[in-house]
N, CA, C, O and the ligand as a Tripos MOL2 file, in Angstrom:
@<TRIPOS>MOLECULE
protein
  269   267    68     0     0
PROTEIN
NO_CHARGES

@<TRIPOS>ATOM
      1 N          31.2810  -38.4210  -25.4540 N.3       1 MET1
      2 CA         30.2760  -37.9800  -24.5590 C.3       1 MET1
      3 C          29.6200  -36.6220  -25.0740 C.2       1 MET1
      4 O          30.3440  -35.6880  -25.4180 O.2       1 MET1
      5 N          28.3340  -36.5440  -25.1150 N.am      2 SER2
      6 CA         27.7190  -35.2890  -25.5040 C.3       2 SER2
      7 C          27.9390  -34.2130  -24.5580 C.2       2 SER2
      8 O          28.1710  -34.4780  -23.3780 O.2       2 SER2
      9 N          27.8780  -32.8540  -25.0420 N.am      3 GLU3
     10 CA         27.9140  -31.9000  -24.0410 C.3       3 GLU3
     11 C          27.1360  -31.8710  -22.8010 C.2       3 GLU3
     12 O          27.6350  -31.6170  -21.7040 O.2       3 GLU3
     13 N          25.8310  -32.1540  -23.0150 N.am      4 VAL4
     14 CA         24.8560  -32.3270  -21.9230 C.3       4 VAL4
     15 C          25.3670  -33.3720  -21.0420 C.2       4 VAL4
     16 O          25.4330  -33.0970  -19.8440 O.2       4 VAL4
     17 N          25.7500  -34.5600  -21.4510 N.am      5 ALA5
     18 CA         26.2590  -35.5620  -20.6040 C.3       5 ALA5
     19 C          27.4160  -34.9600  -19.8610 C.2       5 ALA5
     20 O          27.3920  -34.9530  -18.6300 O.2       5 ALA5
     21 N          28.3770  -34.4810  -20.4930 N.am      6 GLU6
     22 CA         29.6990  -33.9940  -19.9080 C.3       6 GLU6
     23 C          29.3540  -33.0290  -18.4670 C.2       6 GLU6
     24 O          29.7950  -33.1370  -17.3230 O.2       6 GLU6
     25 N          28.3840  -32.0690  -19.0620 N.am      7 MET7
     26 CA         27.9120  -31.1580  -18.0670 C.3       7 MET7
     27 C          27.2200  -31.7950  -16.7330 C.2       7 MET7
     28 O          27.4260  -31.3940  -15.5880 O.2       7 MET7
     29 N          26.4610  -32.7380  -17.0650 N.am      8 TYR8
     30 CA         25.8080  -33.5130  -15.7760 C.3       8 TYR8
     31 C          26.8570  -34.2400  -15.1710 C.2       8 TYR8
     32 O          26.8870  -34.3340  -13.9440 O.2       8 TYR8
     33 N          27.7070  -34.7580  -15.8680 N.am      9 GLN9
     34 CA         28.8330  -35.6480  -15.2330 C.3       9 GLN9
     35 C          29.5770  -34.6590  -14.2280 C.2       9 GLN9
     36 O          29.7480  -34.9340  -13.0410 O.2       9 GLN9
     37 N          30.0130  -33.4490  -14.8460 N.am     10 GLY10
     38 CA         30.5870  -32.4950  -14.0500 C.3      10 GLY10
     39 C          29.8600  -31.9590  -12.6390 C.2      10 GLY10
     40 O          30.4870  -31.7330  -11.6040 O.2      10 GLY10
     41 N          28.5620  -31.8170  -12.7840 N.am     11 MET11
     42 CA         27.7320  -31.5490  -11.7680 C.3      11 MET11
     43 C          27.8480  -32.5550  -10.5760 C.2      11 MET11
     44 O          27.9630  -32.2150   -9.3990 O.2      11 MET11
     45 N          27.7990  -33.9140  -11.0670 N.am     12 LYS12
     46 CA         27.7040  -34.9640  -10.2120 C.3      12 LYS12
     47 C          29.1400  -35.0700   -9.4500 C.2      12 LYS12
     48 O          29.2120  -35.4310   -8.2760 O.2      12 LYS12
     49 N          30.1560  -34.7560  -10.1520 N.am     13 ASP13
     50 CA         31.3310  -34.7690   -9.5270 C.3      13 ASP13
     51 C          31.4910  -33.7190   -8.5580 C.2      13 ASP13
     52 O          32.1230  -33.9130   -7.5190 O.2      13 ASP13
     53 N          30.9570  -32.6230   -8.8350 N.am     14 HIS14
     54 CA         31.0050  -31.4080   -7.9980 C.3      14 HIS14
     55 C          30.2340  -31.7650   -6.5490 C.2      14 HIS14
     56 O          30.7130  -31.5110   -5.4430 O.2      14 HIS14
     57 N          29.0350  -32.3610   -6.7740 N.am     15 LYS15
     58 CA         28.2540  -32.7740   -5.6520 C.3      15 LYS15
     59 C          29.0230  -33.9060   -4.8090 C.2      15 LYS15
     60 O          28.7960  -34.0070   -3.6030 O.2      15 LYS15
     61 N          29.8900  -34.7130   -5.4230 N.am     16 LYS16
     62 CA         30.5430  -35.6770   -4.7060 C.3      16 LYS16
     63 C          31.6130  -34.9000   -3.9150 C.2      16 LYS16
     64 O          31.7270  -35.1670   -2.7190 O.2      16 LYS16
     65 N          32.4000  -33.9740   -4.4610 N.am     17 ARG17
     66 CA         33.3000  -33.2120   -3.6670 C.3      17 ARG17
     67 C          32.6440  -32.5080   -2.6190 C.2      17 ARG17
     68 O          33.0890  -32.6320   -1.4780 O.2      17 ARG17
     69 N          31.7060  -31.8280   -2.8230 N.am     18 LEU18
     70 CA         30.9530  -30.9640   -1.7590 C.3      18 LEU18
     71 C          30.6340  -32.1210   -0.6030 C.2      18 LEU18
     72 O          30.8470  -31.8430    0.5770 O.2      18 LEU18
     73 N          30.2080  -33.1960   -0.9170 N.am     19 ARG19
     74 CA         29.8010  -34.0940    0.2870 C.3      19 ARG19
     75 C          31.0430  -34.5290    0.8730 C.2      19 ARG19
     76 O          31.0820  -34.6960    2.0920 O.2      19 ARG19
     77 N          32.1980  -34.7610    0.0690 N.am     20 ALA20
     78 CA         33.3460  -35.2830    0.8340 C.3      20 ALA20
     79 C          33.8690  -34.2570    1.6000 C.2      20 ALA20
     80 O          34.4050  -34.5750    2.6610 O.2      20 ALA20
     81 N          33.8190  -32.9220    1.2350 N.am     21 LYS21
     82 CA         34.3740  -31.7790    2.0900 C.3      21 LYS21
     83 C          33.6190  -31.3090    3.3140 C.2      21 LYS21
     84 O          34.1500  -31.0780    4.4000 O.2      21 LYS21
     85 N          32.1960  -31.1740    3.0120 N.am     22 TYR22
     86 CA         31.4880  -30.6450    3.9390 C.3      22 TYR22
     87 C          30.2680  -31.5330    4.4830 C.2      22 TYR22
     88 O          29.4160  -31.1320    5.2750 O.2      22 TYR22
     89 N          30.3330  -32.7120    3.9600 N.am     23 GLY23
     90 CA         29.1590  -33.5660    4.3800 C.3      23 GLY23
     91 C          29.3880  -34.3080    5.6090 C.2      23 GLY23
     92 O          30.4470  -34.9150    5.7670 O.2      23 GLY23
     93 N          28.3990  -34.3030    6.5620 N.am     24 VAL24
     94 CA         28.5560  -35.2060    7.8170 C.3      24 VAL24
     95 C          27.3880  -36.1380    7.7910 C.2      24 VAL24
     96 O          26.3410  -35.9170    7.1820 O.2      24 VAL24
     97 N          27.6760  -37.2750    8.5530 N.am     25 ALA25
     98 CA         26.7290  -38.2610    8.6440 C.3      25 ALA25
     99 C          25.5790  -37.8500    9.5690 C.2      25 ALA25
    100 O          25.7660  -37.3340   10.6720 O.2      25 ALA25
    101 N          24.3420  -38.1210    9.0270 N.am     26 CYS26
    102 CA         23.0800  -37.9170   10.0600 C.3      26 CYS26
    103 C          23.3340  -38.5390   11.2190 C.2      26 CYS26
    104 O          23.5150  -39.7550   11.1590 O.2      26 CYS26
    105 N          23.4030  -37.9160   12.4290 N.am     27 PRO27
    106 CA         23.5650  -38.5030   13.8300 C.3      27 PRO27
    107 C          22.5280  -39.3550   14.0860 C.2      27 PRO27
    108 O          22.8100  -40.3740   14.7170 O.2      27 PRO27
    109 N          21.2840  -39.1660   13.7160 N.am     28 GLU28
    110 CA         20.2280  -40.0490   13.7650 C.3      28 GLU28
    111 C          20.3310  -41.3870   13.0580 C.2      28 GLU28
    112 O          20.0310  -42.4450   13.6120 O.2      28 GLU28
    113 N          20.7450  -41.2970   11.8760 N.am     29 CYS29
    114 CA         21.1930  -42.4140   11.0770 C.3      29 CYS29
    115 C          22.2350  -43.2940   11.8670 C.2      29 CYS29
    116 O          22.0420  -44.5020   12.0100 O.2      29 CYS29
    117 N          23.2500  -42.7110   12.3340 N.am     30 VAL30
    118 CA         24.0780  -43.2690   13.0440 C.3      30 VAL30
    119 C          23.5950  -44.0460   14.3750 C.2      30 VAL30
    120 O          23.8170  -45.2360   14.5960 O.2      30 VAL30
    121 N          22.9940  -43.2830   15.1030 N.am     31 ARG31
    122 CA         22.3030  -43.8210   16.2710 C.3      31 ARG31
    123 C          21.3570  -44.8080   16.1750 C.2      31 ARG31
    124 O          21.3920  -45.7460   16.9710 O.2      31 ARG31
    125 N          20.3580  -44.7310   15.1650 N.am     32 LEU32
    126 CA         19.3090  -45.5180   14.9610 C.3      32 LEU32
    127 C          19.6670  -46.6890   13.9890 C.2      32 LEU32
    128 O          19.1220  -47.7860   14.1100 O.2      32 LEU32
    129 N          20.5060  -46.4570   13.1180 N.am     33 LEU33
    130 CA         20.7480  -47.4210   12.1650 C.3      33 LEU33
    131 C          22.1120  -47.6460   11.9100 C.2      33 LEU33
    132 O          22.6050  -47.5210   10.7890 O.2      33 LEU33
    133 N          22.7590  -47.9860   12.9530 N.am     34 PRO34
    134 CA         24.4060  -48.1590   12.7290 C.3      34 PRO34
    135 C          24.8380  -48.9390   11.8480 C.2      34 PRO34
    136 O          25.9590  -48.7430   11.3790 O.2      34 PRO34
    137 N          23.9960  -50.0760   11.3900 N.am     35 LYS35
    138 CA         24.4970  -50.9830   10.3830 C.3      35 LYS35
    139 C          24.3710  -50.4070    8.9060 C.2      35 LYS35
    140 O          25.0880  -50.8000    7.9850 O.2      35 LYS35
    141 N          23.3710  -49.4190    8.7710 N.am     36 ALA36
    142 CA         23.1570  -49.0300    7.3510 C.3      36 ALA36
    143 C          24.0930  -47.7390    7.1970 C.2      36 ALA36
    144 O          24.5360  -47.1580    8.1870 O.2      36 ALA36
    145 N          24.3480  -47.3560    5.9560 N.am     37 ASN37
    146 CA         25.1010  -46.2550    5.5210 C.3      37 ASN37
    147 C          24.3200  -44.9780    5.9730 C.2      37 ASN37
    148 O          23.1540  -44.7790    5.6290 O.2      37 ASN37
    149 N          25.0020  -44.1660    6.7280 N.am     38 PRO38
    150 CA         24.1630  -42.9600    7.1700 C.3      38 PRO38
    151 C          23.9740  -42.0180    5.9820 C.2      38 PRO38
    152 O          24.8100  -41.9680    5.0800 O.2      38 PRO38
    153 N          23.0200  -41.3750    5.9910 N.am     39 THR39
    154 CA         22.6630  -40.1920    5.1150 C.3      39 THR39
    155 C          23.7880  -39.1870    5.3210 C.2      39 THR39
    156 O          24.1450  -38.8100    6.4360 O.2      39 THR39
    157 N          24.3390  -38.7670    4.1410 N.am     40 ILE40
    158 CA         25.2680  -37.6290    4.4520 C.3      40 ILE40
    159 C          24.7740  -36.3220    4.1270 C.2      40 ILE40
    160 O          24.3560  -36.1010    2.9900 O.2      40 ILE40
    161 N          24.7800  -35.3180    5.1300 N.am     41 LEU41
    162 CA         23.9440  -34.0230    4.9810 C.3      41 LEU41
    163 C          25.0990  -33.0110    4.7650 C.2      41 LEU41
    164 O          26.2090  -33.0810    5.2920 O.2      41 LEU41
    165 N          24.6620  -32.0610    3.9060 N.am     42 LEU42
    166 CA         25.2900  -30.7710    3.7220 C.3      42 LEU42
    167 C          24.7080  -29.7950    4.6120 C.2      42 LEU42
    168 O          23.6150  -30.0520    5.1160 O.2      42 LEU42
    169 N          25.2910  -28.7170    4.8690 N.am     43 PRO43
    170 CA         24.8170  -27.8210    5.8870 C.3      43 PRO43
    171 C          23.4030  -27.4910    5.3710 C.2      43 PRO43
    172 O          23.2440  -27.2870    4.1680 O.2      43 PRO43
    173 N          22.2850  -27.4260    6.3030 N.am     44 GLN44
    174 CA         20.9680  -27.1460    6.0250 C.3      44 GLN44
    175 C          20.1450  -28.2760    5.2810 C.2      44 GLN44
    176 O          18.9470  -28.1580    5.0230 O.2      44 GLN44
    177 N          20.9160  -29.3860    4.9620 N.am     45 GLN45
    178 CA         20.1850  -30.4010    4.2910 C.3      45 GLN45
    179 C          19.3300  -31.1480    5.4490 C.2      45 GLN45
    180 O          19.5740  -31.1310    6.6550 O.2      45 GLN45
    181 N          18.2850  -31.7960    4.7950 N.am     46 ARG46
    182 CA         17.6250  -32.6150    5.7950 C.3      46 ARG46
    183 C          17.6250  -33.9450    5.5100 C.2      46 ARG46
    184 O          17.5070  -34.2730    4.3300 O.2      46 ARG46
    185 N          17.7550  -34.9370    6.5150 N.am     47 CYS47
    186 CA         17.5860  -36.5360    6.2980 C.3      47 CYS47
    187 C          16.3530  -36.6990    5.8890 C.2      47 CYS47
    188 O          15.3650  -36.2070    6.4320 O.2      47 CYS47
    189 N          16.3600  -37.5000    4.7710 N.am     48 ARG48
    190 CA         14.9340  -37.9000    4.4100 C.3      48 ARG48
    191 C          14.2620  -39.0100    5.3380 C.2      48 ARG48
    192 O          13.0480  -39.2050    5.3960 O.2      48 ARG48
    193 N          15.0520  -39.5780    5.9220 N.am     49 ILE49
    194 CA         14.2640  -40.7280    6.8240 C.3      49 ILE49
    195 C          14.1310  -40.1120    8.0850 C.2      49 ILE49
    196 O          13.1050  -40.4690    8.6630 O.2      49 ILE49
    197 N          14.8380  -39.2920    8.7160 N.am     50 HIS50
    198 CA         14.5200  -38.8450   10.0640 C.3      50 HIS50
    199 C          14.0210  -37.3980   10.2420 C.2      50 HIS50
    200 O          13.6080  -36.9720   11.3200 O.2      50 HIS50
    201 N          14.0920  -36.6350    9.0510 N.am     51 GLY51
    202 CA         13.7160  -35.3870    9.2510 C.3      51 GLY51
    203 C          14.5360  -34.5060    9.8800 C.2      51 GLY51
    204 O          14.1830  -33.3410   10.0670 O.2      51 GLY51
    205 N          15.8940  -35.0510   10.3310 N.am     52 TYR52
    206 CA         16.8830  -34.2770   11.0960 C.3      52 TYR52
    207 C          17.5930  -33.2400   10.0750 C.2      52 TYR52
    208 O          18.0150  -33.5710    8.9660 O.2      52 TYR52
    209 N          17.6590  -31.9740   10.6030 N.am     53 ARG53
    210 CA         18.3820  -31.0040    9.6350 C.3      53 ARG53
    211 C          19.5140  -30.5480   10.2760 C.2      53 ARG53
    212 O          19.5700  -30.1980   11.4540 O.2      53 ARG53
    213 N          20.5760  -30.5610    9.3330 N.am     54 ASP54
    214 CA         21.9250  -30.0360    9.6320 C.3      54 ASP54
    215 C          21.7640  -28.5530    9.9720 C.2      54 ASP54
    216 O          21.1840  -27.7680    9.2220 O.2      54 ASP54
    217 N          22.3680  -28.1790   11.2670 N.am     55 SER55
    218 CA         22.1340  -26.7730   11.5570 C.3      55 SER55
    219 C          23.2760  -25.8900   11.3510 C.2      55 SER55
    220 O          23.3960  -24.8100   11.9280 O.2      55 SER55
    221 N          24.1640  -26.4010   10.4630 N.am     56 ARG56
    222 CA         25.1940  -25.2270   10.1550 C.3      56 ARG56
    223 C          24.7610  -24.3570    9.2000 C.2      56 ARG56
    224 O          23.9030  -24.7400    8.4040 O.2      56 ARG56
    225 N          25.2360  -23.1770    9.1340 N.am     57 PRO57
    226 CA         24.7750  -22.2770    8.0530 C.3      57 PRO57
    227 C          24.9990  -22.8200    6.7010 C.2      57 PRO57
    228 O          25.7580  -23.7710    6.5170 O.2      57 PRO57
    229 N          24.3460  -22.2280    5.7380 N.am     58 GLU58
    230 CA         24.3590  -22.8440    4.4590 C.3      58 GLU58
    231 C          25.8270  -22.2450    3.8870 C.2      58 GLU58
    232 O          26.4020  -21.2150    4.2390 O.2      58 GLU58
    233 N          26.2150  -23.1910    2.9370 N.am     59 LEU59
    234 CA         27.6090  -22.9530    2.2360 C.3      59 LEU59
    235 C          27.3750  -21.6960    1.5770 C.2      59 LEU59
    236 O          26.3110  -21.3500    1.0640 O.2      59 LEU59
    237 N          28.6710  -20.9010    1.6370 N.am     60 THR60
    238 CA         28.8280  -19.6360    0.7830 C.3      60 THR60
    239 C          29.1640  -20.0730   -0.4760 C.2      60 THR60
    240 O          29.4830  -21.2350   -0.7250 O.2      60 THR60
    241 N          29.0890  -18.9760   -1.4590 N.am     61 ASP61
    242 CA         29.3570  -19.1890   -2.6670 C.3      61 ASP61
    243 C          30.8930  -19.6320   -2.8440 C.2      61 ASP61
    244 O          31.2800  -20.3380   -3.7750 O.2      61 ASP61
    245 N          31.6900  -19.1380   -1.8600 N.am     62 GLN62
    246 CA         33.0110  -19.3680   -1.9630 C.3      62 GLN62
    247 C          33.3310  -20.9320   -1.5120 C.2      62 GLN62
    248 O          34.0740  -21.6180   -2.2130 O.2      62 GLN62
    249 N          32.8090  -21.3860   -0.4650 N.am     63 GLN63
    250 CA         32.8220  -22.6650    0.0410 C.3      63 GLN63
    251 C          32.4260  -23.6200   -1.1830 C.2      63 GLN63
    252 O          33.0900  -24.5990   -1.5220 O.2      63 GLN63
    253 N          31.1990  -23.1690   -1.8170 N.am     64 TYR64
    254 CA         30.5290  -23.9270   -2.6870 C.3      64 TYR64
    255 C          31.5410  -24.1870   -3.8970 C.2      64 TYR64
    256 O          31.6500  -25.2990   -4.4140 O.2      64 TYR64
    257 N          32.2810  -23.0540   -4.3120 N.am     65 SER65
    258 CA         33.1710  -23.3550   -5.5130 C.3      65 SER65
    259 C          34.4850  -23.8140   -5.2660 C.2      65 SER65
    260 O          35.1930  -24.2600   -6.1690 O.2      65 SER65
    261 N          34.9150  -23.7120   -3.8650 N.am     66 ASP66
    262 CA         36.1670  -24.2370   -3.5400 C.3      66 ASP66
    263 C          36.0650  -25.8450   -3.5460 C.2      66 ASP66
    264 O          37.1240  -26.4680   -3.6340 O.2      66 ASP66
    265 N          34.9920  -26.4690   -3.4680 N.am     67 ALA67
    266 CA         35.0350  -27.9600   -3.4650 C.3      67 ALA67
    267 C          35.3280  -28.5800   -4.7570 C.2      67 ALA67
    268 O          35.3850  -29.8050   -4.8560 O.2      67 ALA67
    269 ZN         19.1900  -39.9320    9.2870 Zn       68 ZN68
@<TRIPOS>BOND
     1     1     2 1
     2     2     3 1
     3     3     4 2
     4     3     5 am
     5     5     6 1
     6     6     7 1
     7     7     8 2
     8     7     9 am
     9     9    10 1
    10    10    11 1
    11    11    12 2
    12    11    13 am
    13    13    14 1
    14    14    15 1
    15    15    16 2
    16    15    17 am
    17    17    18 1
    18    18    19 1
    19    19    20 2
    20    19    21 am
    21    21    22 1
    22    22    23 1
    23    23    24 2
    24    23    25 am
    25    25    26 1
    26    26    27 1
    27    27    28 2
    28    27    29 am
    29    29    30 1
    30    30    31 1
    31    31    32 2
    32    31    33 am
    33    33    34 1
    34    34    35 1
    35    35    36 2
    36    35    37 am
    37    37    38 1
    38    38    39 1
    39    39    40 2
    40    39    41 am
    41    41    42 1
    42    42    43 1
    43    43    44 2
    44    43    45 am
    45    45    46 1
    46    46    47 1
    47    47    48 2
    48    47    49 am
    49    49    50 1
    50    50    51 1
    51    51    52 2
    52    51    53 am
    53    53    54 1
    54    54    55 1
    55    55    56 2
    56    55    57 am
    57    57    58 1
    58    58    59 1
    59    59    60 2
    60    59    61 am
    61    61    62 1
    62    62    63 1
    63    63    64 2
    64    63    65 am
    65    65    66 1
    66    66    67 1
    67    67    68 2
    68    67    69 am
    69    69    70 1
    70    70    71 1
    71    71    72 2
    72    71    73 am
    73    73    74 1
    74    74    75 1
    75    75    76 2
    76    75    77 am
    77    77    78 1
    78    78    79 1
    79    79    80 2
    80    79    81 am
    81    81    82 1
    82    82    83 1
    83    83    84 2
    84    83    85 am
    85    85    86 1
    86    86    87 1
    87    87    88 2
    88    87    89 am
    89    89    90 1
    90    90    91 1
    91    91    92 2
    92    91    93 am
    93    93    94 1
    94    94    95 1
    95    95    96 2
    96    95    97 am
    97    97    98 1
    98    98    99 1
    99    99   100 2
   100    99   101 am
   101   101   102 1
   102   102   103 1
   103   103   104 2
   104   103   105 am
   105   105   106 1
   106   106   107 1
   107   107   108 2
   108   107   109 am
   109   109   110 1
   110   110   111 1
   111   111   112 2
   112   111   113 am
   113   113   114 1
   114   114   115 1
   115   115   116 2
   116   115   117 am
   117   117   118 1
   118   118   119 1
   119   119   120 2
   120   119   121 am
   121   121   122 1
   122   122   123 1
   123   123   124 2
   124   123   125 am
   125   125   126 1
   126   126   127 1
   127   127   128 2
   128   127   129 am
   129   129   130 1
   130   130   131 1
   131   131   132 2
   132   131   133 am
   133   133   134 1
   134   134   135 1
   135   135   136 2
   136   135   137 am
   137   137   138 1
   138   138   139 1
   139   139   140 2
   140   139   141 am
   141   141   142 1
   142   142   143 1
   143   143   144 2
   144   143   145 am
   145   145   146 1
   146   146   147 1
   147   147   148 2
   148   147   149 am
   149   149   150 1
   150   150   151 1
   151   151   152 2
   152   151   153 am
   153   153   154 1
   154   154   155 1
   155   155   156 2
   156   155   157 am
   157   157   158 1
   158   158   159 1
   159   159   160 2
   160   159   161 am
   161   161   162 1
   162   162   163 1
   163   163   164 2
   164   163   165 am
   165   165   166 1
   166   166   167 1
   167   167   168 2
   168   167   169 am
   169   169   170 1
   170   170   171 1
   171   171   172 2
   172   171   173 am
   173   173   174 1
   174   174   175 1
   175   175   176 2
   176   175   177 am
   177   177   178 1
   178   178   179 1
   179   179   180 2
   180   179   181 am
   181   181   182 1
   182   182   183 1
   183   183   184 2
   184   183   185 am
   185   185   186 1
   186   186   187 1
   187   187   188 2
   188   187   189 am
   189   189   190 1
   190   190   191 1
   191   191   192 2
   192   191   193 am
   193   193   194 1
   194   194   195 1
   195   195   196 2
   196   195   197 am
   197   197   198 1
   198   198   199 1
   199   199   200 2
   200   199   201 am
   201   201   202 1
   202   202   203 1
   203   203   204 2
   204   203   205 am
   205   205   206 1
   206   206   207 1
   207   207   208 2
   208   207   209 am
   209   209   210 1
   210   210   211 1
   211   211   212 2
   212   211   213 am
   213   213   214 1
   214   214   215 1
   215   215   216 2
   216   215   217 am
   217   217   218 1
   218   218   219 1
   219   219   220 2
   220   219   221 am
   221   221   222 1
   222   222   223 1
   223   223   224 2
   224   223   225 am
   225   225   226 1
   226   226   227 1
   227   227   228 2
   228   227   229 am
   229   229   230 1
   230   230   231 1
   231   231   232 2
   232   231   233 am
   233   233   234 1
   234   234   235 1
   235   235   236 2
   236   235   237 am
   237   237   238 1
   238   238   239 1
   239   239   240 2
   240   239   241 am
   241   241   242 1
   242   242   243 1
   243   243   244 2
   244   243   245 am
   245   245   246 1
   246   246   247 1
   247   247   248 2
   248   247   249 am
   249   249   250 1
   250   250   251 1
   251   251   252 2
   252   251   253 am
   253   253   254 1
   254   254   255 1
   255   255   256 2
   256   255   257 am
   257   257   258 1
   258   258   259 1
   259   259   260 2
   260   259   261 am
   261   261   262 1
   262   262   263 1
   263   263   264 2
   264   263   265 am
   265   265   266 1
   266   266   267 1
   267   267   268 2
@<TRIPOS>SUBSTRUCTURE
     1 MET1         2 RESIDUE 1 A MET
     2 SER2         6 RESIDUE 1 A SER
     3 GLU3        10 RESIDUE 1 A GLU
     4 VAL4        14 RESIDUE 1 A VAL
     5 ALA5        18 RESIDUE 1 A ALA
     6 GLU6        22 RESIDUE 1 A GLU
     7 MET7        26 RESIDUE 1 A MET
     8 TYR8        30 RESIDUE 1 A TYR
     9 GLN9        34 RESIDUE 1 A GLN
    10 GLY10       38 RESIDUE 1 A GLY
    11 MET11       42 RESIDUE 1 A MET
    12 LYS12       46 RESIDUE 1 A LYS
    13 ASP13       50 RESIDUE 1 A ASP
    14 HIS14       54 RESIDUE 1 A HIS
    15 LYS15       58 RESIDUE 1 A LYS
    16 LYS16       62 RESIDUE 1 A LYS
    17 ARG17       66 RESIDUE 1 A ARG
    18 LEU18       70 RESIDUE 1 A LEU
    19 ARG19       74 RESIDUE 1 A ARG
    20 ALA20       78 RESIDUE 1 A ALA
    21 LYS21       82 RESIDUE 1 A LYS
    22 TYR22       86 RESIDUE 1 A TYR
    23 GLY23       90 RESIDUE 1 A GLY
    24 VAL24       94 RESIDUE 1 A VAL
    25 ALA25       98 RESIDUE 1 A ALA
    26 CYS26      102 RESIDUE 1 A CYS
    27 PRO27      106 RESIDUE 1 A PRO
    28 GLU28      110 RESIDUE 1 A GLU
    29 CYS29      114 RESIDUE 1 A CYS
    30 VAL30      118 RESIDUE 1 A VAL
    31 ARG31      122 RESIDUE 1 A ARG
    32 LEU32      126 RESIDUE 1 A LEU
    33 LEU33      130 RESIDUE 1 A LEU
    34 PRO34      134 RESIDUE 1 A PRO
    35 LYS35      138 RESIDUE 1 A LYS
    36 ALA36      142 RESIDUE 1 A ALA
    37 ASN37      146 RESIDUE 1 A ASN
    38 PRO38      150 RESIDUE 1 A PRO
    39 THR39      154 RESIDUE 1 A THR
    40 ILE40      158 RESIDUE 1 A ILE
    41 LEU41      162 RESIDUE 1 A LEU
    42 LEU42      166 RESIDUE 1 A LEU
    43 PRO43      170 RESIDUE 1 A PRO
    44 GLN44      174 RESIDUE 1 A GLN
    45 GLN45      178 RESIDUE 1 A GLN
    46 ARG46      182 RESIDUE 1 A ARG
    47 CYS47      186 RESIDUE 1 A CYS
    48 ARG48      190 RESIDUE 1 A ARG
    49 ILE49      194 RESIDUE 1 A ILE
    50 HIS50      198 RESIDUE 1 A HIS
    51 GLY51      202 RESIDUE 1 A GLY
    52 TYR52      206 RESIDUE 1 A TYR
    53 ARG53      210 RESIDUE 1 A ARG
    54 ASP54      214 RESIDUE 1 A ASP
    55 SER55      218 RESIDUE 1 A SER
    56 ARG56      222 RESIDUE 1 A ARG
    57 PRO57      226 RESIDUE 1 A PRO
    58 GLU58      230 RESIDUE 1 A GLU
    59 LEU59      234 RESIDUE 1 A LEU
    60 THR60      238 RESIDUE 1 A THR
    61 ASP61      242 RESIDUE 1 A ASP
    62 GLN62      246 RESIDUE 1 A GLN
    63 GLN63      250 RESIDUE 1 A GLN
    64 TYR64      254 RESIDUE 1 A TYR
    65 SER65      258 RESIDUE 1 A SER
    66 ASP66      262 RESIDUE 1 A ASP
    67 ALA67      266 RESIDUE 1 A ALA
    68 ZN68       269 GROUP 0 **** ****
């Protein structure tokens, strides 16, 4: 794998870990689209379907790098 591809892969893995650790399902997705996979939201992230915004404070650098 090239260096750039490796870096990209690392970023993707980190995103995945962030989502696994801090992500919550959009409550509107769960309520309105119970059969679909809900959008997973990180703090302050907005659901593209519903415009619902997660109200938790943004992740700190510490939390970010802990994932
Ligand atoms: Zn949603």
